[in-house]
C-alpha positions in Angstrom: 144.9 94.2 137.8 144.1 97.3 139.3 145.9 99.7 137.4 145.9 103.6 138.9 145.7 106.5 135.4 147.8 109.7 135.8 146.2 112.4 134.8 147.7 112.2 131.3 146.1 109.4 129.5 142.6 111.1 130.2 143.6 114.1 129.0 144.8 112.2 126.1 142.5 109.6 125.2 139.5 112.3 125.2 139.7 113.5 120.8 137.0 116.1 121.7 136.0 119.2 124.7 133.0 120.7 125.3 132.9 123.7 126.6 130.7 125.8 129.2 129.8 129.2 130.8 130.1 129.3 134.3 128.6 132.0 137.2 130.0 132.1 140.2 127.6 134.3 142.1 125.7 137.2 140.6 122.3 135.5 140.0 118.6 136.1 140.4 117.3 134.5 143.4 115.7 131.2 142.6 118.4 130.2 140.0 121.0 127.9 139.9 124.4 129.3 141.2 125.4 127.6 137.6 124.1 128.2 134.4 124.9 126.0 131.3 125.9 128.7 128.7 126.1 127.9 125.1 127.7 124.0 124.8 131.5 124.3 122.1 133.4 121.6 120.4 137.3 121.7 120.2 138.6 119.3 118.7 142.0 118.5 119.9 145.0 118.8 118.1 147.3 116.0 117.7 150.8 116.0 120.2 154.0 117.4 118.5 156.1 115.3 119.6 156.1 111.9 117.4 156.9 109.5 120.1 153.9 110.6 122.0 151.9 110.8 119.4 152.3 106.4 119.0 152.2 106.1 122.4 148.5 108.1 122.6 147.1 106.3 119.0 148.1 103.3 121.7 144.8 105.1 124.2 142.4 103.3 122.9 143.2 100.0 122.4 144.6 99.9 125.6 141.1 101.5 127.0 139.4 98.1 124.9 141.9 95.5 126.4 141.7 96.5 130.2 137.8 96.9 129.4 137.5 93.0 128.3 140.2 91.8 131.1 137.4 93.7 133.7 140.3 95.4 134.9 140.2 98.2 138.6 141.2 101.8 137.0 141.6 104.0 139.7 142.7 107.4 140.1 142.4 110.0 142.5 139.8 111.9 143.3 142.0 115.1 143.1 143.5 114.0 140.1 140.2 113.1 138.1 138.2 116.5 139.8 140.6 119.4 140.6 143.2 118.7 137.1 140.5 116.7 134.2 137.0 118.1 135.5 138.4 121.9 135.6 135.4 124.1 135.4 134.6 125.8 131.9 136.2 122.9 130.2 134.6 119.0 131.1 136.0 116.3 128.7 133.1 114.6 126.7 134.6 111.3 128.1 137.0 109.2 130.3 139.5 107.4 128.8 137.0 105.3 125.8 134.1 105.3 128.5 136.2 103.5 131.5 134.9 103.5 134.7 137.0 105.0 137.0 137.2 103.9 140.5 138.0 107.0 143.5 141.2 105.6 145.6 142.3 105.0 148.8 143.4 107.8 150.6 146.6 108.3 152.8 144.2 107.6 155.6 146.5 110.8 157.7 145.6 112.9 154.9 143.0 114.5 153.2 142.6 118.0 150.9 139.6 120.8 150.4 138.7 121.5 147.3 137.6 126.2 147.0 137.1 128.4 149.7 138.7 131.7 149.4 142.6 132.4 148.8 142.3 134.8 151.8 141.3 130.6 153.7 144.5 129.1 152.1 147.6 131.3 152.4 150.3 129.4 151.1 153.1 129.4 147.6 149.9 129.3 145.4 146.4 130.5 146.1 145.8 127.0 145.0 144.3 124.3 147.8 145.6 121.5 146.5 149.3 123.3 145.5 149.3 124.1 149.1 148.7 120.9 150.0 151.7 119.4 148.2 153.8 122.0 149.0 153.2 121.4 152.8 152.8 117.6 152.8 156.4 116.3 155.0 155.3 112.5 155.4 159.0 110.6 154.6 157.8 108.5 151.9 156.2 111.3 149.7 159.1 113.2 150.2 161.0 109.8 149.3 159.0 109.7 145.6 159.2 113.2 145.4 162.2 113.3 145.4 162.9 111.0 142.5 160.2 112.2 141.1 162.3 115.4 140.2 160.4 117.5 142.4 163.1 118.6 144.7 166.1 118.9 142.3 165.5 123.1 141.9 165.5 125.6 145.1 161.6 125.8 145.1 159.5 122.3 144.9 157.8 122.0 140.8 154.3 121.3 141.6 153.4 119.0 138.1 156.5 116.6 140.2 155.4 117.1 143.3 151.5 115.9 142.2 153.7 113.0 140.1 154.6 112.0 144.0 151.3 111.9 145.1 149.8 109.3 142.8 152.5 108.0 142.9 152.1 107.3 146.8 148.4 105.9 146.4 148.7 103.8 143.5 151.4 102.4 145.9 148.6 102.6 149.0 146.0 101.4 147.2 147.8 98.0 145.8 148.0 99.1 142.4 149.7 96.4 140.1 150.0 99.4 137.0 150.8 103.8 137.3 149.7 103.9 134.0 151.6 107.1 132.3 152.3 108.5 129.4 154.6 111.1 131.2 158.0 109.1 129.5 160.4 111.0 132.0 159.2 110.0 135.2 158.7 106.5 134.1 162.4 106.5 133.3 162.5 108.9 136.7 161.7 106.3 138.9 162.1 102.8 137.3 165.9 104.2 137.0 166.4 104.7 140.6 167.8 101.6 141.5 167.2 102.8 144.8 164.1 102.8 145.4 161.2 100.3 146.2 158.0 100.7 144.4 156.0 97.6 144.1 154.0 99.3 141.1 154.9 99.3 137.7 155.7 102.2 136.6 154.5 101.7 133.0 153.8 103.1 129.7 150.5 102.6 127.1 152.1 100.6 124.3 154.2 98.9 126.7 151.8 97.8 128.8 149.3 96.5 125.3 152.4 95.0 124.5 152.3 92.9 127.9 148.6 92.0 127.9 148.9 90.9 123.6 151.1 88.5 124.7 149.7 87.3 128.4 
């Protein structure tokens, strides 16, 4: 069993955060460019939405069940690095200590992380944002359409990212695309004209399915 994890799975399975000071440049000769400062623990506040809280409450048991089944858990590199391991705010653990592997990417595409904004002109100064805005592959655009990213005058970055991660899950032949985004789940599962193999599923649905297997 192969499960592609949406970034919200990681975000909501973290119970605490820790912060650190990061210094880019300005260090004395011989000092590292990244220096750890005082670590401060921050407790995560419960989600306000009752349905989302119920889904979050399933995550620990689901992670344990997937470990027992030796399921392969994958995420795209940018999903882990850019969306989860953002500088200055590192998650204490990832999906309750699960082993998460990098997914294979579309072979003809790649992204570049970091670098000055003047080398990265585009609708934003963030390179992954620009990569998505400039990506014109037909399959990506099809998934972006059904994800709702192309409905407005300007493409929505979060929904473009959804489309890209859905595409990565498909390329990696995942059995499930696990997400807490109920709107995305409905959009893909109710699209009658879209052929999409991975089962886009919520935490509670996947847990129930595994318990009844």
